[in-house]
BALOBA-1460 file (C-alpha; in Angstrom, 3 decimals):
// residues 269
<rec num="1" residu="x" x="-6.145" y="-35.251" z="50.164"/>
<rec num="2" residu="x" x="-7.257" y="-32.384" z="47.786"/>
<rec num="3" residu="x" x="-7.415" y="-29.515" z="50.559"/>
<rec num="4" residu="x" x="-4.082" y="-30.565" z="51.884"/>
<rec num="5" residu="x" x="-2.107" y="-30.842" z="48.672"/>
<rec num="6" residu="x" x="-3.432" y="-27.042" z="48.120"/>
<rec num="7" residu="x" x="-0.846" y="-26.055" z="50.725"/>
<rec num="8" residu="x" x="2.725" y="-25.837" z="51.025"/>
<rec num="9" residu="x" x="5.087" y="-24.578" z="53.750"/>
<rec num="10" residu="x" x="2.537" y="-22.385" z="55.553"/>
<rec num="11" residu="x" x="-0.236" y="-24.817" z="56.857"/>
<rec num="12" residu="x" x="-1.916" y="-25.744" z="60.151"/>
<rec num="13" residu="x" x="-0.119" y="-28.693" z="62.001"/>
<rec num="14" residu="x" x="-3.372" y="-29.655" z="63.662"/>
<rec num="15" residu="x" x="-5.032" y="-32.800" z="63.497"/>
<rec num="16" residu="x" x="-6.713" y="-32.866" z="59.884"/>
<rec num="17" residu="x" x="-2.939" y="-32.329" z="58.801"/>
<rec num="18" residu="x" x="-1.416" y="-34.706" z="60.881"/>
<rec num="19" residu="x" x="-3.655" y="-37.618" z="60.007"/>
<rec num="20" residu="x" x="-3.395" y="-36.379" z="55.981"/>
<rec num="21" residu="x" x="0.300" y="-36.504" z="55.895"/>
<rec num="22" residu="x" x="0.974" y="-39.244" z="57.936"/>
<rec num="23" residu="x" x="-1.509" y="-40.930" z="55.184"/>
<rec num="24" residu="x" x="0.335" y="-39.487" z="52.027"/>
<rec num="25" residu="x" x="3.746" y="-39.176" z="53.666"/>
<rec num="26" residu="x" x="4.544" y="-40.869" z="56.660"/>
<rec num="27" residu="x" x="8.224" y="-40.588" z="57.207"/>
<rec num="28" residu="x" x="8.397" y="-37.230" z="55.496"/>
<rec num="29" residu="x" x="5.945" y="-35.759" z="58.019"/>
<rec num="30" residu="x" x="7.085" y="-37.423" z="61.155"/>
<rec num="31" residu="x" x="10.880" y="-36.354" z="60.533"/>
<rec num="32" residu="x" x="9.270" y="-32.227" z="61.130"/>
<rec num="33" residu="x" x="8.069" y="-33.553" z="65.063"/>
<rec num="34" residu="x" x="12.090" y="-33.692" z="65.831"/>
<rec num="35" residu="x" x="13.453" y="-30.695" z="66.844"/>
<rec num="36" residu="x" x="16.791" y="-29.492" z="65.273"/>
<rec num="37" residu="x" x="19.352" y="-27.241" z="67.040"/>
<rec num="38" residu="x" x="22.422" y="-26.699" z="64.945"/>
<rec num="39" residu="x" x="25.267" y="-24.713" z="66.313"/>
<rec num="40" residu="x" x="28.842" y="-24.155" z="66.355"/>
<rec num="41" residu="x" x="30.792" y="-24.521" z="69.879"/>
<rec num="42" residu="x" x="32.878" y="-21.286" z="69.286"/>
<rec num="43" residu="x" x="32.092" y="-18.859" z="66.514"/>
<rec num="44" residu="x" x="31.116" y="-15.178" z="66.147"/>
<rec num="45" residu="x" x="28.266" y="-12.934" z="66.083"/>
<rec num="46" residu="x" x="27.767" y="-13.261" z="62.368"/>
<rec num="47" residu="x" x="27.717" y="-9.715" z="60.185"/>
<rec num="48" residu="x" x="24.491" y="-9.743" z="57.723"/>
<rec num="49" residu="x" x="25.550" y="-6.376" z="55.901"/>
<rec num="50" residu="x" x="26.001" y="-8.417" z="52.834"/>
<rec num="51" residu="x" x="22.301" y="-9.613" z="52.696"/>
<rec num="52" residu="x" x="21.150" y="-6.354" z="53.931"/>
<rec num="53" residu="x" x="22.686" y="-4.374" z="50.834"/>
<rec num="54" residu="x" x="21.136" y="-7.043" z="48.491"/>
<rec num="55" residu="x" x="17.680" y="-6.505" z="50.127"/>
<rec num="56" residu="x" x="17.989" y="-2.579" z="49.891"/>
<rec num="57" residu="x" x="18.984" y="-2.863" z="46.362"/>
<rec num="58" residu="x" x="16.271" y="-5.458" z="45.104"/>
<rec num="59" residu="x" x="13.404" y="-5.116" z="47.089"/>
<rec num="60" residu="x" x="11.299" y="-2.153" z="46.801"/>
<rec num="61" residu="x" x="9.137" y="-0.447" z="49.645"/>
<rec num="62" residu="x" x="6.337" y="-2.810" z="49.249"/>
<rec num="63" residu="x" x="8.395" y="-5.813" z="49.677"/>
<rec num="64" residu="x" x="8.058" y="-6.798" z="46.305"/>
<rec num="65" residu="x" x="11.663" y="-8.459" z="44.602"/>
<rec num="66" residu="x" x="13.886" y="-7.969" z="41.793"/>
<rec num="67" residu="x" x="14.878" y="-11.503" z="41.032"/>
<rec num="68" residu="x" x="16.239" y="-10.627" z="37.801"/>
<rec num="69" residu="x" x="18.671" y="-8.199" z="39.717"/>
<rec num="70" residu="x" x="19.329" y="-10.800" z="42.247"/>
<rec num="71" residu="x" x="20.082" y="-13.637" z="39.663"/>
<rec num="72" residu="x" x="22.698" y="-11.225" z="38.167"/>
<rec num="73" residu="x" x="24.333" y="-10.485" z="41.665"/>
<rec num="74" residu="x" x="23.922" y="-14.305" z="42.330"/>
<rec num="75" residu="x" x="27.744" y="-14.066" z="43.025"/>
<rec num="76" residu="x" x="27.047" y="-12.011" z="46.011"/>
<rec num="77" residu="x" x="24.094" y="-13.760" z="47.282"/>
<rec num="78" residu="x" x="26.092" y="-17.078" z="47.279"/>
<rec num="79" residu="x" x="28.940" y="-15.688" z="49.019"/>
<rec num="80" residu="x" x="26.659" y="-14.758" z="51.880"/>
<rec num="81" residu="x" x="25.246" y="-18.140" z="51.952"/>
<rec num="82" residu="x" x="28.633" y="-19.681" z="52.000"/>
<rec num="83" residu="x" x="29.389" y="-17.500" z="55.405"/>
<rec num="84" residu="x" x="25.969" y="-18.448" z="56.990"/>
<rec num="85" residu="x" x="27.220" y="-22.052" z="56.092"/>
<rec num="86" residu="x" x="30.515" y="-21.584" z="57.454"/>
<rec num="87" residu="x" x="29.276" y="-20.103" z="60.610"/>
<rec num="88" residu="x" x="26.488" y="-21.539" z="62.333"/>
<rec num="89" residu="x" x="25.409" y="-19.530" z="65.781"/>
<rec num="90" residu="x" x="27.772" y="-20.102" z="68.389"/>
<rec num="91" residu="x" x="25.873" y="-22.270" z="70.969"/>
<rec num="92" residu="x" x="25.764" y="-19.707" z="73.878"/>
<rec num="93" residu="x" x="24.651" y="-17.010" z="71.113"/>
<rec num="94" residu="x" x="21.694" y="-14.657" z="72.482"/>
<rec num="95" residu="x" x="18.321" y="-16.134" z="71.184"/>
<rec num="96" residu="x" x="17.810" y="-12.941" z="69.375"/>
<rec num="97" residu="x" x="21.193" y="-13.465" z="68.124"/>
<rec num="98" residu="x" x="20.161" y="-16.890" z="66.660"/>
<rec num="99" residu="x" x="16.669" y="-15.659" z="65.685"/>
<rec num="100" residu="x" x="18.081" y="-13.302" z="63.449"/>
<rec num="101" residu="x" x="20.573" y="-15.750" z="61.769"/>
<rec num="102" residu="x" x="17.427" y="-18.285" z="61.064"/>
<rec num="103" residu="x" x="15.457" y="-15.681" z="59.783"/>
<rec num="104" residu="x" x="17.753" y="-14.406" z="57.472"/>
<rec num="105" residu="x" x="18.500" y="-17.877" z="56.237"/>
<rec num="106" residu="x" x="15.234" y="-18.979" z="55.391"/>
<rec num="107" residu="x" x="14.786" y="-15.922" z="53.268"/>
<rec num="108" residu="x" x="18.010" y="-15.704" z="51.938"/>
<rec num="109" residu="x" x="18.039" y="-19.279" z="50.747"/>
<rec num="110" residu="x" x="14.453" y="-18.962" z="49.477"/>
<rec num="111" residu="x" x="15.849" y="-15.914" z="47.032"/>
<rec num="112" residu="x" x="18.671" y="-18.518" z="46.072"/>
<rec num="113" residu="x" x="16.361" y="-21.145" z="45.186"/>
<rec num="114" residu="x" x="14.203" y="-18.740" z="42.870"/>
<rec num="115" residu="x" x="16.877" y="-17.195" z="41.037"/>
<rec num="116" residu="x" x="18.257" y="-20.679" z="40.165"/>
<rec num="117" residu="x" x="15.210" y="-21.827" z="38.343"/>
<rec num="118" residu="x" x="14.283" y="-18.204" z="37.010"/>
<rec num="119" residu="x" x="12.004" y="-17.327" z="35.512"/>
<rec num="120" residu="x" x="8.921" y="-19.117" z="36.802"/>
<rec num="121" residu="x" x="5.505" y="-18.221" z="38.045"/>
<rec num="122" residu="x" x="5.378" y="-19.728" z="41.319"/>
<rec num="123" residu="x" x="7.725" y="-21.223" z="43.950"/>
<rec num="124" residu="x" x="5.309" y="-24.122" z="43.960"/>
<rec num="125" residu="x" x="6.754" y="-25.002" z="40.476"/>
<rec num="126" residu="x" x="9.678" y="-26.079" z="41.991"/>
<rec num="127" residu="x" x="8.486" y="-29.139" z="43.733"/>
<rec num="128" residu="x" x="5.709" y="-31.552" z="44.058"/>
<rec num="129" residu="x" x="2.266" y="-31.405" z="45.974"/>
<rec num="130" residu="x" x="2.601" y="-33.397" z="49.142"/>
<rec num="131" residu="x" x="3.406" y="-31.444" z="51.895"/>
<rec num="132" residu="x" x="6.404" y="-32.488" z="54.098"/>
<rec num="133" residu="x" x="7.208" y="-35.020" z="51.566"/>
<rec num="134" residu="x" x="8.081" y="-33.580" z="47.815"/>
<rec num="135" residu="x" x="7.431" y="-30.151" z="47.742"/>
<rec num="136" residu="x" x="10.441" y="-27.315" z="47.394"/>
<rec num="137" residu="x" x="10.419" y="-26.706" z="50.932"/>
<rec num="138" residu="x" x="11.357" y="-30.329" z="51.241"/>
<rec num="139" residu="x" x="14.455" y="-30.069" z="49.200"/>
<rec num="140" residu="x" x="17.416" y="-30.293" z="51.178"/>
<rec num="141" residu="x" x="19.612" y="-27.503" z="49.123"/>
<rec num="142" residu="x" x="20.611" y="-25.463" z="51.964"/>
<rec num="143" residu="x" x="23.940" y="-26.482" z="53.064"/>
<rec num="144" residu="x" x="25.160" y="-25.351" z="57.103"/>
<rec num="145" residu="x" x="28.014" y="-26.292" z="59.112"/>
<rec num="146" residu="x" x="28.398" y="-29.643" z="56.671"/>
<rec num="147" residu="x" x="24.954" y="-30.736" z="56.476"/>
<rec num="148" residu="x" x="21.968" y="-30.200" z="54.479"/>
<rec num="149" residu="x" x="18.776" y="-28.790" z="55.189"/>
<rec num="150" residu="x" x="15.395" y="-27.926" z="53.846"/>
<rec num="151" residu="x" x="13.392" y="-25.129" z="54.410"/>
<rec num="152" residu="x" x="10.690" y="-26.951" z="56.329"/>
<rec num="153" residu="x" x="13.732" y="-28.109" z="58.961"/>
<rec num="154" residu="x" x="14.573" y="-24.322" z="59.095"/>
<rec num="155" residu="x" x="10.866" y="-23.117" z="59.558"/>
<rec num="156" residu="x" x="9.360" y="-26.062" z="61.483"/>
<rec num="157" residu="x" x="12.217" y="-28.302" z="63.203"/>
<rec num="158" residu="x" x="14.586" y="-24.998" z="64.394"/>
<rec num="159" residu="x" x="12.524" y="-21.535" z="64.338"/>
<rec num="160" residu="x" x="8.832" y="-22.678" z="65.432"/>
<rec num="161" residu="x" x="10.353" y="-25.040" z="67.635"/>
<rec num="162" residu="x" x="13.266" y="-22.871" z="69.749"/>
<rec num="163" residu="x" x="11.387" y="-19.459" z="69.198"/>
<rec num="164" residu="x" x="7.893" y="-19.200" z="71.149"/>
<rec num="165" residu="x" x="7.225" y="-15.962" z="69.179"/>
<rec num="166" residu="x" x="4.280" y="-16.139" z="66.668"/>
<rec num="167" residu="x" x="5.344" y="-13.145" z="64.562"/>
<rec num="168" residu="x" x="8.083" y="-15.240" z="63.004"/>
<rec num="169" residu="x" x="4.887" y="-15.815" z="60.323"/>
<rec num="170" residu="x" x="5.312" y="-12.194" z="59.474"/>
<rec num="171" residu="x" x="8.993" y="-12.587" z="58.754"/>
<rec num="172" residu="x" x="9.426" y="-15.861" z="57.024"/>
<rec num="173" residu="x" x="8.731" y="-15.054" z="53.373"/>
<rec num="174" residu="x" x="7.754" y="-17.703" z="50.883"/>
<rec num="175" residu="x" x="8.094" y="-15.774" z="47.553"/>
<rec num="176" residu="x" x="4.652" y="-15.697" z="47.106"/>
<rec num="177" residu="x" x="2.358" y="-12.451" z="46.676"/>
<rec num="178" residu="x" x="0.463" y="-13.683" z="49.495"/>
<rec num="179" residu="x" x="3.265" y="-13.901" z="51.810"/>
<rec num="180" residu="x" x="4.577" y="-10.909" z="54.471"/>
<rec num="181" residu="x" x="6.374" y="-8.504" z="52.280"/>
<rec num="182" residu="x" x="10.209" y="-9.259" z="52.449"/>
<rec num="183" residu="x" x="11.918" y="-6.650" z="54.366"/>
<rec num="184" residu="x" x="14.411" y="-4.169" z="53.013"/>
<rec num="185" residu="x" x="16.779" y="-5.082" z="55.765"/>
<rec num="186" residu="x" x="18.570" y="-7.570" z="56.950"/>
<rec num="187" residu="x" x="17.500" y="-8.927" z="60.755"/>
<rec num="188" residu="x" x="19.992" y="-8.464" z="63.435"/>
<rec num="189" residu="x" x="20.107" y="-9.575" z="66.917"/>
<rec num="190" residu="x" x="20.025" y="-5.936" z="68.384"/>
<rec num="191" residu="x" x="17.105" y="-5.208" z="66.723"/>
<rec num="192" residu="x" x="15.228" y="-8.464" z="65.907"/>
<rec num="193" residu="x" x="12.368" y="-7.874" z="68.665"/>
<rec num="194" residu="x" x="11.770" y="-4.356" z="67.009"/>
<rec num="195" residu="x" x="11.812" y="-5.193" z="63.206"/>
<rec num="196" residu="x" x="9.462" y="-8.142" z="64.046"/>
<rec num="197" residu="x" x="6.907" y="-5.790" z="65.871"/>
<rec num="198" residu="x" x="7.347" y="-3.260" z="62.500"/>
<rec num="199" residu="x" x="6.506" y="-6.569" z="60.474"/>
<rec num="200" residu="x" x="3.645" y="-7.254" z="62.160"/>
<rec num="201" residu="x" x="2.444" y="-3.894" z="61.756"/>
<rec num="202" residu="x" x="3.208" y="-3.851" z="58.235"/>
<rec num="203" residu="x" x="1.575" y="-7.117" z="57.622"/>
<rec num="204" residu="x" x="-1.308" y="-6.548" z="59.634"/>
<rec num="205" residu="x" x="-2.506" y="-3.087" z="58.262"/>
<rec num="206" residu="x" x="-1.723" y="-4.065" z="54.649"/>
<rec num="207" residu="x" x="-5.256" y="-4.160" z="52.983"/>
<rec num="208" residu="x" x="-3.835" y="-6.454" z="50.250"/>
<rec num="209" residu="x" x="-2.877" y="-9.016" z="53.116"/>
<rec num="210" residu="x" x="-6.232" y="-8.236" z="55.623"/>
<rec num="211" residu="x" x="-9.480" y="-6.751" z="55.440"/>
<rec num="212" residu="x" x="-10.003" y="-5.622" z="58.818"/>
<rec num="213" residu="x" x="-13.656" y="-4.199" z="58.197"/>
<rec num="214" residu="x" x="-16.313" y="-4.964" z="59.092"/>
<rec num="215" residu="x" x="-14.606" y="-5.724" z="62.628"/>
<rec num="216" residu="x" x="-17.308" y="-8.032" z="63.315"/>
<rec num="217" residu="x" x="-16.437" y="-10.429" z="59.859"/>
<rec num="218" residu="x" x="-12.975" y="-9.376" z="58.693"/>
<rec num="219" residu="x" x="-11.144" y="-11.572" z="56.330"/>
<rec num="220" residu="x" x="-7.721" y="-12.027" z="57.065"/>
<rec num="221" residu="x" x="-4.637" y="-13.679" z="55.724"/>
<rec num="222" residu="x" x="-4.767" y="-17.607" z="55.223"/>
<rec num="223" residu="x" x="-1.613" y="-17.469" z="57.575"/>
<rec num="224" residu="x" x="-3.585" y="-17.449" z="60.596"/>
<rec num="225" residu="x" x="-5.855" y="-20.531" z="59.572"/>
<rec num="226" residu="x" x="-2.231" y="-22.007" z="58.712"/>
<rec num="227" residu="x" x="-1.200" y="-21.642" z="62.125"/>
<rec num="228" residu="x" x="-4.096" y="-20.971" z="64.531"/>
<rec num="229" residu="x" x="-2.248" y="-22.740" z="67.804"/>
<rec num="230" residu="x" x="0.827" y="-20.354" z="67.271"/>
<rec num="231" residu="x" x="-1.443" y="-17.575" z="67.460"/>
<rec num="232" residu="x" x="-3.071" y="-18.413" z="70.310"/>
<rec num="233" residu="x" x="0.052" y="-18.345" z="72.602"/>
<rec num="234" residu="x" x="2.953" y="-15.724" z="72.983"/>
<rec num="235" residu="x" x="0.917" y="-13.563" z="74.483"/>
<rec num="236" residu="x" x="-2.289" y="-13.923" z="72.478"/>
<rec num="237" residu="x" x="-5.271" y="-15.870" z="73.912"/>
<rec num="238" residu="x" x="-6.633" y="-16.184" z="69.919"/>
<rec num="239" residu="x" x="-6.030" y="-15.149" z="66.551"/>
<rec num="240" residu="x" x="-8.063" y="-11.598" z="67.181"/>
<rec num="241" residu="x" x="-5.996" y="-11.004" z="70.188"/>
<rec num="242" residu="x" x="-2.914" y="-11.628" z="67.752"/>
<rec num="243" residu="x" x="-4.459" y="-9.357" z="65.094"/>
<rec num="244" residu="x" x="-5.588" y="-6.646" z="67.348"/>
<rec num="245" residu="x" x="-1.994" y="-6.410" z="68.840"/>
<rec num="246" residu="x" x="-0.542" y="-4.352" z="65.865"/>
<rec num="247" residu="x" x="-4.003" y="-3.445" z="64.253"/>
<rec num="248" residu="x" x="-4.941" y="0.172" z="63.962"/>
<rec num="249" residu="x" x="-8.272" y="-0.644" z="63.069"/>
<rec num="250" residu="x" x="-9.557" y="-3.217" z="65.826"/>
<rec num="251" residu="x" x="-11.344" y="-6.366" z="65.174"/>
<rec num="252" residu="x" x="-13.893" y="-7.635" z="67.737"/>
<rec num="253" residu="x" x="-12.212" y="-9.982" z="70.297"/>
<rec num="254" residu="x" x="-15.603" y="-12.428" z="69.164"/>
<rec num="255" residu="x" x="-15.191" y="-11.603" z="65.383"/>
<rec num="256" residu="x" x="-16.127" y="-14.217" z="62.885"/>
<rec num="257" residu="x" x="-13.260" y="-15.016" z="60.515"/>
<rec num="258" residu="x" x="-12.861" y="-15.772" z="57.017"/>
<rec num="259" residu="x" x="-9.472" y="-16.147" z="55.188"/>
<rec num="260" residu="x" x="-8.315" y="-14.542" z="51.658"/>
<rec num="261" residu="x" x="-7.623" y="-17.238" z="49.021"/>
<rec num="262" residu="x" x="-3.818" y="-18.124" z="49.078"/>
<rec num="263" residu="x" x="-1.852" y="-16.420" z="46.214"/>
<rec num="264" residu="x" x="1.161" y="-18.464" z="45.224"/>
<rec num="265" residu="x" x="2.278" y="-16.390" z="42.338"/>
<rec num="266" residu="x" x="5.818" y="-15.152" z="42.764"/>
<rec num="267" residu="x" x="6.113" y="-11.749" z="44.679"/>
<rec num="268" residu="x" x="8.022" y="-10.079" z="41.968"/>
<rec num="269" residu="x" x="8.113" y="-6.444" z="41.002"/>
């Protein structure tokens, strides 16, 4: 249990986690096994330019965030989030439009949750330590379409269930130093595949996130250990294969992998 409580949203959903979480949380964990698909019957293609402008203004080229600036501009952020809440993806929207919506929603609501309690040292300070039970990722503070959702709902019950693409783990940003860098632009349906590829290249080749040498024994981001199953599909046969998809310095196909300790300090400028 001590090992499990160290981690929060971005954990492997393997057998050990299932057993541990059921023992400690029961219903809290089981709920995250049930897919969600919030949509509207009509709706329009959502304009994410307001979020795009905020990202360009308050995120630097390293993906670090000016939370004080976001806090001072909270009215603009809240207005964008209300637009998200009032405009769920249309049921018949293209998959890429839906994916862009949910990636933006996860990241923007994470920023909102931080600035509501800012200053703080870590997002983990905002909740308990029982994964899928009482962490900040289990708080239903996200109003969308007349219902309330959690960050874990968006990640595990919507995005991971609907979109069979392990590159989402390069795009979802949990406000920690070891997370992928927050992109300086909003995701948009017409470009989301290109944007995910760029996020993959940026994350994998960032030496602060992954040490790809020596090729036989690289030290990777703990994100790969959190979701090993996700990185063994979507065109990849292994974690090594997923890394080499975008790595400039390839690792050995049978490399012995180790993982960096996850740094949950706030990803603040």
